C-alpha positions as CSV (number, residue, x, y, z in Angstrom):
1,M,68.9,95.6,186.2
2,T,70.6,93.1,188.4
3,T,73.3,95.6,189.6
4,N,70.4,97.6,191.1
5,Q,68.8,94.8,192.9
6,P,70.7,95.0,196.4
7,G,70.4,98.9,196.7
8,T,67.0,98.7,195.5
9,A,65.9,96.3,198.3
10,L,67.8,98.0,201.0
11,L,66.1,101.4,200.3
12,K,62.7,99.8,200.0
13,T,63.2,97.8,203.3
14,L,64.5,101.3,204.9
15,A,61.4,103.2,203.5
16,I,59.0,100.8,205.0
17,E,60.8,100.5,208.6
18,I,60.9,104.3,208.7
19,A,57.8,105.6,207.0
20,V,55.2,103.1,208.2
21,P,56.1,103.4,212.1
22,M,56.2,107.3,211.7
23,A,52.8,107.4,209.8
24,V,51.3,105.2,212.6
25,Y,52.5,107.4,215.2
26,Y,51.3,110.7,213.8
27,A,47.9,109.2,212.8
28,L,47.0,107.9,216.2
29,H,48.5,111.0,218.0
30,S,46.2,113.1,215.7
31,L,43.3,111.0,216.9
32,G,44.2,111.8,220.5
33,A,46.3,109.0,221.5
34,S,49.0,109.4,224.0
35,D,52.6,109.6,223.0
36,F,53.2,106.1,224.6
37,A,50.3,104.6,223.1
38,A,51.1,105.8,219.4
39,L,54.6,104.8,219.9
40,A,53.8,101.3,221.2
41,A,51.4,100.8,218.2
42,A,54.1,102.2,215.7
43,G,56.8,99.8,217.3
44,V,54.7,96.7,216.6
45,F,55.2,97.0,212.8
46,P,58.9,96.6,212.6
47,L,59.0,93.9,215.5
48,A,56.1,91.9,213.5
49,R,57.9,92.2,210.1
50,T,61.3,90.9,211.6
51,L,59.6,88.0,213.1
52,H,57.8,87.5,209.8
53,Q,60.9,87.6,207.9
54,F,62.4,84.9,210.5
55,A,59.5,82.6,210.0
56,K,59.7,83.0,206.2
57,D,63.5,82.2,205.8
58,R,63.8,79.9,208.8
59,T,67.3,81.3,209.3
60,L,69.0,83.5,212.0
61,N,72.3,85.4,211.7
62,G,74.0,87.4,214.5
63,L,73.0,90.7,213.4
64,A,69.4,90.0,213.0
65,L,69.3,88.2,216.4
66,V,70.7,91.3,218.0
67,V,68.2,93.5,216.5
68,L,65.3,91.1,217.3
69,T,66.4,90.7,220.9
70,T,66.9,94.3,221.3
71,N,63.6,95.1,219.9
72,V,61.9,92.6,222.2
73,V,63.7,93.6,225.5
74,G,63.3,97.3,224.6
75,M,59.4,96.8,224.3
76,L,59.1,94.8,227.4
77,L,60.9,97.7,229.4
78,T,58.9,100.3,227.7
79,F,55.6,98.7,228.8
80,V,57.1,98.2,232.3
81,T,58.3,102.0,232.8
82,G,55.3,103.4,230.7
83,D,57.7,106.0,229.6
84,A,57.4,107.3,225.8
85,R,60.9,108.4,225.9
86,M,62.3,105.1,226.7
87,M,60.3,104.0,223.7
88,I,62.4,106.4,221.3
89,A,65.6,105.5,223.2
90,K,64.9,101.8,222.8
91,D,65.3,102.1,218.9
92,S,68.2,104.3,219.4
93,L,69.9,102.0,221.8
94,G,69.1,99.2,219.4
95,S,71.2,100.8,216.5
96,G,74.1,101.4,219.2
97,I,74.0,97.9,220.3
98,T,74.1,96.7,216.7
99,G,77.0,99.1,215.7
100,L,79.2,97.8,218.8
101,V,78.4,94.2,217.8
102,I,79.4,94.9,214.1
103,L,82.7,96.6,215.3
104,A,83.4,93.7,217.5
105,S,82.8,91.3,214.8
106,A,85.5,93.3,212.7
107,F,88.1,91.9,214.7
108,T,87.0,88.3,214.3
109,A,87.5,85.9,211.3
110,A,83.6,86.7,210.2
111,P,82.8,90.4,210.4
112,I,79.2,90.5,210.2
113,M,79.0,93.1,207.4
114,T,80.8,90.8,205.1
115,K,77.6,88.9,204.0
116,T,75.7,92.3,203.6
117,M,78.4,93.7,201.3
118,R,78.9,90.5,199.2
119,P,75.8,90.9,196.8
120,F,76.8,94.9,196.3
121,L,80.3,93.9,195.2
122,T,79.6,90.6,193.2
123,R,76.6,92.1,191.8
124,G,75.2,88.4,191.4
125,K,77.7,87.7,188.6
126,A,79.2,84.0,188.6
127,E,82.5,85.3,187.8
128,N,82.7,87.8,190.7
129,E,81.3,85.1,193.0
130,A,83.9,82.8,191.9
131,A,86.5,85.8,192.5
132,W,85.2,86.6,195.9
133,E,85.7,83.0,196.9
134,R,89.3,83.0,195.9
135,L,90.0,86.4,197.6
136,G,88.7,85.0,200.8
137,E,92.5,84.0,201.4
138,N,93.8,87.3,200.4
139,E,94.8,89.3,203.6
140,A,94.5,92.7,201.9
141,F,90.9,91.8,200.5
142,N,89.9,90.8,204.0
143,A,91.3,93.9,205.6
144,I,89.2,95.9,203.3
145,L,86.1,94.2,204.4
146,R,87.0,94.7,208.1
147,R,87.5,98.4,207.6
148,C,84.2,98.5,206.2
149,S,82.6,96.8,209.2
150,V,84.7,99.2,211.8
151,I,83.0,102.2,209.8
152,W,79.5,100.9,210.0
153,G,80.0,99.9,213.4
154,I,81.2,103.3,214.7
155,G,78.9,105.1,212.6
156,F,76.0,103.2,214.2
157,A,77.5,103.7,217.7
158,L,77.8,107.5,217.1
159,E,74.4,108.2,215.6
160,S,72.7,106.0,218.4
161,S,74.5,108.2,221.2
162,V,73.2,111.4,219.6
163,R,69.7,110.0,219.3
164,I,69.6,108.8,223.1
165,V,70.6,112.1,224.1
166,G,67.9,113.7,222.1
167,A,65.3,111.2,223.5
168,F,65.7,112.5,227.1
169,T,66.2,116.1,226.2
170,L,63.8,117.1,223.3
171,P,59.9,116.9,223.1
172,V,58.7,113.3,222.3
173,S,56.9,114.8,219.3
174,T,60.0,116.3,217.8
175,M,62.1,113.3,218.3
176,V,59.8,111.0,216.4
177,W,60.7,112.7,213.3
178,L,64.3,113.8,214.4
179,S,65.5,110.5,215.4
180,T,64.4,109.3,212.1
181,T,66.1,112.0,210.4
182,I,69.4,111.6,212.4
183,F,69.4,107.9,211.5
184,A,68.6,108.4,207.9
185,V,71.2,111.1,207.5
186,A,73.7,109.1,209.3
187,F,73.1,105.9,207.3
188,A,73.6,107.7,204.3
189,I,77.0,109.2,205.3
190,I,78.1,105.7,206.6
191,M,77.2,104.2,203.4
192,V,78.9,106.5,201.2
193,V,82.3,106.5,203.4
194,A,82.0,102.5,203.6
195,G,81.2,102.4,199.9
196,K,84.5,104.3,198.8
197,V,86.5,102.0,201.0
198,A,84.5,99.0,199.6
199,E,85.3,100.2,195.9
200,K,88.8,98.9,196.5
201,A,87.6,95.3,197.2
202,G,85.2,95.8,194.2
203,K,88.3,96.3,191.9
204,M,90.2,93.6,193.4
205,I,87.2,91.3,192.5
206,A,86.9,92.7,189.0
207,A,90.9,92.2,188.5
208,D,90.7,88.7,189.6
209,A,87.4,87.8,187.7
210,A,89.2,89.2,184.5
211,A,92.3,87.4,185.2
212,R,90.7,83.9,185.7
213,P,87.4,84.1,183.6
214,L,85.0,81.3,184.0
215,V,85.1,78.4,181.3
216,A,81.7,77.8,179.9
217,A,80.6,74.0,180.4
């Protein structure tokens, strides 16, 4: 169903980004690879996937650029230091920087999360897309979208802080799965909280679409 496509695609992406690197790490570690070597190999997949997506779509957006830059710089720093903990901290720092960028964008004319939220709220329906365009001039509607960006931004910054502390205080083998668990749980909580706020925008879209239905050509 069309209404499930955005959520399904997001969950699929998260599963790939989380499950594959973790499987690579534990597989190589069980074969005798060092923490650093196993983490380095595991980190190649998400980086390669991001680069492939850029090459395929031939487009860049602010959030994706931040994530890519953080990954590249983090990988370089990790190889220079040779510290496995830095490898884990890199990913945590990446989500933290992403959160801060999202948070900062919430106070601009173009919050980063707006484009991400659009397919979830319009469900791919032409009448909803038209309503979205009309509501673009509605301050109450835009305030809701900004509020969602604030929630995502603060949420990512907080979970990043927790994971960075863990990266330098807990065993590497523990943080490989615990870091992922913290991120997954935090992501789920943020999604639920932001989703509740976004419901108000969804109702505005539905009301506008109902009041001004599209006329068939």
